[in-house]
N, C-alpha and C positions, 0 to 999 in steps of 0.2 A: 908813582901815586898811592898812595897806602890809603885806601877808604877808611879802615878801622880807624888810623889814625885821626882821619878828619872827624869822624862821629864822635870818638874820646873828646873833641876839644869841646865839642856840644852836648855831650850826653853824661853823666854818671854810667860807669859799666856797670856799675853794684844795684844798679835800679832796675823796677819791673820795667818801665817804659824803657830802658836800653835790650833787655830781656826780649820783650816784643818788638822790637823796630828791626833787631838784629835776624832775631828767626824768620823773621818775614822777609829781611831782605835776602837772605841768604837763599831764602829759599825761590824766591823771585827770581834772582841771578842765576840758581842752578834752571829754571825753566827757563829763564830766558837765552841761556846757552843751548841747552837742548832745543828748544824753538830754532836757533839762529843754523844750529848745524843740520837740522832736517831741511829748512830753508836751502841752506846752500847745496844740497843734495839736488833739489829740483832745480836751482838756479845759480851753478857753481861759478857765474862771472859776478855774483851779487856786490862782493867788495867790502865784506861786514866786516867791522874791525872787533875782534870778540873781547880783546883785553877791553876797549873802552865799553864794550856793552856789559860786561862783566863790573866793572867799576861803575858805572852808571846804575846799575838796578840795584847794589850795593846801597848805592847815595840816594836813589829817588824819593825816599821819605822823609829824608834829612829835616825838614820842616815842621814833623809834626809836634815835636815838644811844644812849640809858640800855639800851640793851637789848642780849643776845648774838646775834648773827647774823653769823657772819664772812664768811658766802658772800656779804652783800651790804654789806660792810665795816662793819656795828655791832658794837664791841667792848666795849660795856658790859656791866655784871653782870646784867642783869634779865633774865628768860626774855622773851622775844619777843610772846608773848600779853600782857604788860604793856604795849606800847607805847600801847595807845589809853585807859588809864587814865593813862601817864605824859603822854602827850600831852593830855589833859586837865585834868589838875593845873598844868600848866606855860597853857596858854589860860585856865583860870579865875585862875589868879597875873598874868594879862595883863589881866584885865577881860572876856574874851570867852567869856561862860557860854553860847550857843549854837553858837559854835565848838568849844568842849568838847565838848560832847554829840556831834556829827558823829566828833572823834576818838575818844570813848567806845564809840561805837554803830554803827562802822563795818566791824568784825571778822567774817571768814567772811560769814553770813548775818545774824551779829547771834548773841548767846549768850544763853540763857534762865539765871536764877539756878538751876533746876534742872541744868543743866548745869554750872553754877558747881560745883555740891554735888555732885554724882555723878562728875564727873570729877577732880575734887580741884583745880580750875584756882586758879592762884595770883592771884584774883582777888577784890575782894569782894564778898559775897553780894547780887547784885542783878542784875534782867535789863540786858543789854546791847543791845536788839534797837532799831533804827530806828525813830522815831516820824514826825516830820517827813517832808512831801515832799523837801525837802533832804538829811536824813538818809539816806533809802533811795536816793536817788540818786547820791550820794556813796557809798554802800555797794556799788551795783549797776557804777557805773563804776572803781570799784575793782578788783574782780574781773578785770577786763581786763586787766590791764598788771601786770608784776611788777616786782621792784626787783633780779633777778640783771641783773649790771653787762653781761654779753654778749648778753640779750634784751631790754635797758630797751625797746627802741622797739617791741618783738613786741605785738601785739595778740592775745590768746589767744581761741579760738574758742570758742563757747557748751559744746561736747562736752568741753573740755578744763577749763573750767571747773566744770563740773557732777561731772565724774569728780575733779576735786582735791576738791571738800564732799561728794561721796559718802564718800569716805574717813574720815569724821566721822560718817556714820550718816544711817540712812533719814530722820530728821526733820530733820538739819540740811538734806538734799539737797532735802525736798519744801518747808521754809522758804525754801528759796532759790529755787526753782520758782514759790512763790507770789508772792515780791517781785519776782523780774526778770518775771514775767508783769505784775506791777501796774505796774511800770513801766516797762517797755520795750512792755508791750500786746500781747505773743506769747503 
């Protein structure tokens, strides 16, 4: 499986959006791998598929091109919150169902079906919570790197991640803290 070959099918490698996506995704993949290795030191029998984890981290945001987020060079028409389900569709069509689940479940600290309904989110009504260790690790790693072009290489601090997620309510913050503590051991 060649993640960059898949990205090249959906992005112009010379575009600014491709640059934003690749830098972000490589940083997330690198951090995800580091998190997984640290996790395996604490839990040697965990059975994390490191190759899959790296591939999934590189592809987790493949759906952003269809979304509207000009700040990060996305000129599509879909709401940004849909990038996970769009990416999931793309990867399902490519015959990568496990990778598709990572796309679908990495947004925020995951999204519950209740949140989809109560907040009238433009998503199919179901849970979007990370389940497998690989999904959880990508979800956590992703929170520490943004896609704002001028800050691509900046790793966010825990406090900033928490503050950002707290804007979505106490339940989201608490879910993040549980997820972060489970995966990072803090």
